[in-house]
ChimeraX commands (.cxc) that place a marker at each C-alpha (Angstrom):
marker #1 position -0.04,-0.03,0.04 radius 0.5
marker #1 position 2.78,2.39,1.05 radius 0.5
marker #1 position 4.17,1.95,-2.78 radius 0.5
marker #1 position 0.69,2.71,-4.08 radius 0.5
marker #1 position 0.08,5.78,-2.14 radius 0.5
marker #1 position 3.54,7.04,-3.11 radius 0.5
marker #1 position 2.90,6.41,-7.00 radius 0.5
marker #1 position -0.39,8.30,-6.35 radius 0.5
marker #1 position 1.41,11.14,-4.89 radius 0.5
marker #1 position 3.97,11.25,-7.64 radius 0.5
marker #1 position 0.95,11.40,-10.42 radius 0.5
marker #1 position -0.57,14.25,-8.13 radius 0.5
marker #1 position 3.15,16.03,-8.27 radius 0.5
marker #1 position 3.15,15.45,-12.32 radius 0.5
marker #1 position -0.23,17.09,-12.79 radius 0.5
marker #1 position 0.86,20.10,-10.51 radius 0.5
marker #1 position 4.26,20.50,-12.72 radius 0.5
marker #1 position 2.34,20.30,-16.03 radius 0.5
marker #1 position -0.23,22.76,-14.50 radius 0.5
marker #1 position 2.81,25.22,-13.67 radius 0.5
marker #1 position 4.30,24.64,-16.95 radius 0.5
marker #1 position 0.71,25.45,-18.49 radius 0.5
marker #1 position 0.44,28.61,-16.70 radius 0.5
marker #1 position 4.24,29.59,-17.51 radius 0.5
marker #1 position 3.34,29.17,-21.02 radius 0.5
marker #1 position 0.04,31.12,-21.14 radius 0.5
marker #1 position 2.11,34.15,-19.50 radius 0.5
marker #1 position 5.03,33.61,-21.95 radius 0.5
marker #1 position 2.82,33.53,-25.14 radius 0.5
marker #1 position -0.45,35.01,-24.74 radius 0.5
marker #1 position -1.04,37.64,-27.47 radius 0.5
marker #1 position -2.69,40.28,-24.73 radius 0.5
marker #1 position 0.30,40.38,-22.77 radius 0.5
marker #1 position -1.62,39.02,-19.59 radius 0.5
marker #1 position 0.13,37.58,-16.86 radius 0.5
marker #1 position -1.57,35.27,-14.57 radius 0.5
marker #1 position -0.66,35.19,-10.82 radius 0.5
marker #1 position 1.17,31.90,-9.70 radius 0.5
marker #1 position -0.77,29.29,-7.89 radius 0.5
marker #1 position -0.23,27.74,-4.76 radius 0.5
marker #1 position -0.04,24.10,-4.93 radius 0.5
marker #1 position -0.24,23.54,-0.95 radius 0.5
marker #1 position -3.58,21.82,-1.24 radius 0.5
marker #1 position -3.72,21.61,2.84 radius 0.5
marker #1 position -6.55,24.61,2.99 radius 0.5
marker #1 position -8.22,22.79,0.48 radius 0.5
marker #1 position -8.13,19.36,2.28 radius 0.5
marker #1 position -9.37,20.97,5.90 radius 0.5
marker #1 position -12.49,22.71,3.92 radius 0.5
marker #1 position -13.48,19.15,2.37 radius 0.5
marker #1 position -13.52,17.92,5.70 radius 0.5
marker #1 position -16.07,20.63,7.03 radius 0.5
marker #1 position -19.53,19.42,7.46 radius 0.5
marker #1 position -22.05,19.98,4.51 radius 0.5
marker #1 position -25.42,19.85,6.37 radius 0.5
marker #1 position -26.54,21.99,9.12 radius 0.5
marker #1 position -28.71,22.16,11.81 radius 0.5
marker #1 position -31.45,24.86,12.30 radius 0.5
marker #1 position -30.39,24.97,15.85 radius 0.5
marker #1 position -28.25,28.01,17.22 radius 0.5
marker #1 position -24.64,27.09,18.45 radius 0.5
marker #1 position -24.71,26.54,22.02 radius 0.5
marker #1 position -21.73,29.10,22.67 radius 0.5
marker #1 position -23.46,32.02,20.87 radius 0.5
marker link #1:1,2 radius 0.2
marker link #1:2,3 radius 0.2
marker link #1:3,4 radius 0.2
marker link #1:4,5 radius 0.2
marker link #1:5,6 radius 0.2
marker link #1:6,7 radius 0.2
marker link #1:7,8 radius 0.2
marker link #1:8,9 radius 0.2
marker link #1:9,10 radius 0.2
marker link #1:10,11 radius 0.2
marker link #1:11,12 radius 0.2
marker link #1:12,13 radius 0.2
marker link #1:13,14 radius 0.2
marker link #1:14,15 radius 0.2
marker link #1:15,16 radius 0.2
marker link #1:16,17 radius 0.2
marker link #1:17,18 radius 0.2
marker link #1:18,19 radius 0.2
marker link #1:19,20 radius 0.2
marker link #1:20,21 radius 0.2
marker link #1:21,22 radius 0.2
marker link #1:22,23 radius 0.2
marker link #1:23,24 radius 0.2
marker link #1:24,25 radius 0.2
marker link #1:25,26 radius 0.2
marker link #1:26,27 radius 0.2
marker link #1:27,28 radius 0.2
marker link #1:28,29 radius 0.2
marker link #1:29,30 radius 0.2
marker link #1:30,31 radius 0.2
marker link #1:31,32 radius 0.2
marker link #1:32,33 radius 0.2
marker link #1:33,34 radius 0.2
marker link #1:34,35 radius 0.2
marker link #1:35,36 radius 0.2
marker link #1:36,37 radius 0.2
marker link #1:37,38 radius 0.2
marker link #1:38,39 radius 0.2
marker link #1:39,40 radius 0.2
marker link #1:40,41 radius 0.2
marker link #1:41,42 radius 0.2
marker link #1:42,43 radius 0.2
marker link #1:43,44 radius 0.2
marker link #1:44,45 radius 0.2
marker link #1:45,46 radius 0.2
marker link #1:46,47 radius 0.2
marker link #1:47,48 radius 0.2
marker link #1:48,49 radius 0.2
marker link #1:49,50 radius 0.2
marker link #1:50,51 radius 0.2
marker link #1:51,52 radius 0.2
marker link #1:52,53 radius 0.2
marker link #1:53,54 radius 0.2
marker link #1:54,55 radius 0.2
marker link #1:55,56 radius 0.2
marker link #1:56,57 radius 0.2
marker link #1:57,58 radius 0.2
marker link #1:58,59 radius 0.2
marker link #1:59,60 radius 0.2
marker link #1:60,61 radius 0.2
marker link #1:61,62 radius 0.2
marker link #1:62,63 radius 0.2
marker link #1:63,64 radius 0.2
view
């Protein structure tokens, strides 16, 4: 399983590298002379957001 997870992580890294190359190529070659800002490839905030609940009760929280 460790090898499988390592390979999956390497695939994610390859996708990030390709994405970075696409953005850099656009910035270097677009005819409008527009520069897009760089992207963060730190997915920790996204992962935390995905763990948030998606259903909420109608009750007011007790600490408010």
